[in-house]
N, C-alpha and C positions, 0 to 999 in steps of 0.2 A: 534924157534926164533920168529916166528910170534906171538905165544901165549905170549911170554915174552914182546914183543913190545906192544901188546894190553893191557897187564897188566900194563905196565909203563904208557901208555897213559891214562888209567882209573885213575891211582893214580895221575898223573899230573893234569888231569881235576878236580879231587876231591880237590886237593890242591888249585887250582886256584879259585874254587867256595868258598872254606872255607876262603881264603884270601880276596876275594871280600866281603863276608858277614861280615867278621871281620872289614874291612875298612868302609863299610856302617854303621855298628853298632857303630863304633868309632865316625864317623861324627855326627850321630844322637845323641849320648851321649853328645858330646861336644856342640852341638847346642841347647840342651834342659836342660842345667844346670840351676837349679832354683836359682834365686837371691832374693827370697821372704823374706821379713822382717816381724816380728810379728806385727799384728795390735795393735795400741796404746791402744785399749780398751780390748785387749785379756789378760786373766788371766790363770794361771795354778798353780798346787800345787808346782811344783819345776822347776828349771832351771838346765840343765847340759851343761857344756862347755867342749869340747874335746880339750886338749892342742895341740899346733902346731903353735902358733903365738900369739903375744901379742894382736892383734886386736880381737881375739876370746874372750879372758878373759875380755878385756875392754868392749866388747858388752854385755857379760853376767852380769858383775857388773853393767853396766848401766841399764839393764832390771830389776835387783833386786832393784836398788836404786829407780826405778820408780814404784815399787810395782807390778810388773807383776807376782810375785810368792813369796812364803814364804821363801824358802831357795834356795841356789845355791850350786851345786857340780862342782868342777873343777877336772875333771878326767884325770889321767895320769901325775900328777905333779911329777917333779924330786924329788927324796928322799932327795937331798941336799938343795932344795929350802925351805926356811922358810916362815912362815906366815907373819912375819915382813917384809921380802923382798918383798912379794907380795903387802903388804899394801903400801909400799913406791912406788912401780911401778904403782899402781892403787889407787891414793889418793881418787878418787871419792867413793871408797868402804868404806873408813873411818871405823866407828864402825861396819859396816856390817861384816868385817873380824872376829870380836870377837863373834858376835851373830848368824850370819845367813849363813856363807860360810863354806862349808866342803871341805877338800882337800883329793882327792883320789890319792894314791901313788902306787898302785899295778899294774895298767894297763900298758902294754908295747906296745899294738897295738890296732886297732879299735875293734877287738873282745873282748879284755880285757876291753876296755872302756864300751862296752855293758854289760858285766858281772858286772863290778864295779857299773855301773848305776843301773842295776837291783837290786843288793843287797841294794843299798842306797834307792831306791824308795820303795822297800819292807819294809825296816826297818822304813821308815817314813810314810808308808801307803799312798803313793802318787798314784794317778790314772791318772795324766796328767803332762806332762813335755814339756817345751820349750827346743829345742835342738839347741845349738849354735856351729857351726863349719864353716870352709871355704866352699864357694859355691861348689867348685869342689869336695869336700870331702863329701858333704851332701848325695848324692845318696847311697854310700856304708854305711855311718853311719846309715841312716834310715833302710837299709836292716838288718844290724847287730842288731840294737836296737829292731826292730819289731820281729826279730827272737828270741831274748832273753826275750822280754816283750810283747807278743801278746795282752795282755789285757789292756795295758796302752796307753792312747791317747798321740801321739807325734806331737808336733807343730814345724816345722822347722823355724829356724832363721839364714839365710845364711849371712856370712861375706865374702866379696870379697877382696882377698889380694891386697895390694897397687900396687905391681909390676906385676899384672896379668891382661890381657885384655880378657874378655870373648866375647865381641861383635865382635872382629876381631882376634880371637885366632890363626887363620891360618897365620896371618902376623907376629906373634911373636914366635920365635923358643922356647923360655923358656916356654911360656904359652902352646904351642902345646905339648912340651915334658912332662910337668907336667900333662896335661890332658890325654896323652897317658898312662903314668905310672899308673895314677889313674884308667883308664879304664881297664887295665890289672888286677888290683887288684879287681875291681868291679865285673867282670865277674864270677870268682869262688865264690865270696860271694853270688851273685844272684843265681847261679846254686845250691849252697848248700842249700840256703833258700827254693828254689822251690822244690828241691828233698825231703827235710824234710816235706814240706807242703803236697806233694803228698803222702808221706809215713805216714802222720799223726803223725810225731815226733816233739816234742817241742824242740826248739833250745838251750837248756842249754849246756853250755860249762864248763868243769871242770877246765880249766886253764885260767890264765890271759894273756897268750902269752909267748912263749919261746924265742922269739927274738924281739928286739926293732924295731919299725917301725916309720917312720916320715910321718904322713898323710899330 
């Protein structure tokens, strides 16, 4: 009995330590979300926007209209969404939707976005990309993109959702919940990337994702 109790005590202590580290890691993650925007003078070969909110696409179209890059990829576009519908939603794009904006429709999740972006950048011979997504989603996005494209320069351009407060996230249950869910998704992506790096394996993924995800 004593041996059993000692074993349970060790397991309990281990769980408490793991939960403590998880909590500390989450707070650090939430407090270090980068809200950096692209320098007005910064240029790149291409821009990629990961779908998940109209503010992201609007920011990407704005960057393209101000000649920050040659072309824009909107990755993860719903297959039922037409180019004309996007033109109406984002009139600032105007003729850019006809000449310089590509729609990626195969990605179902962030890993799929990375593969879709990799294929696009490779086809266009691009070596630098401005990455546009929500600020809370940027850490996982950069991990997945670097995993898929280790040789391409990635420049983050974070978009903060209107209904989210990063400065005082702990005072808003919706912001805290969103950050927590993203942290839970971020950890395995980071672990997978580091494991592959240690093993010297390049992060190619053969699938665009089997299940839909809403980053």
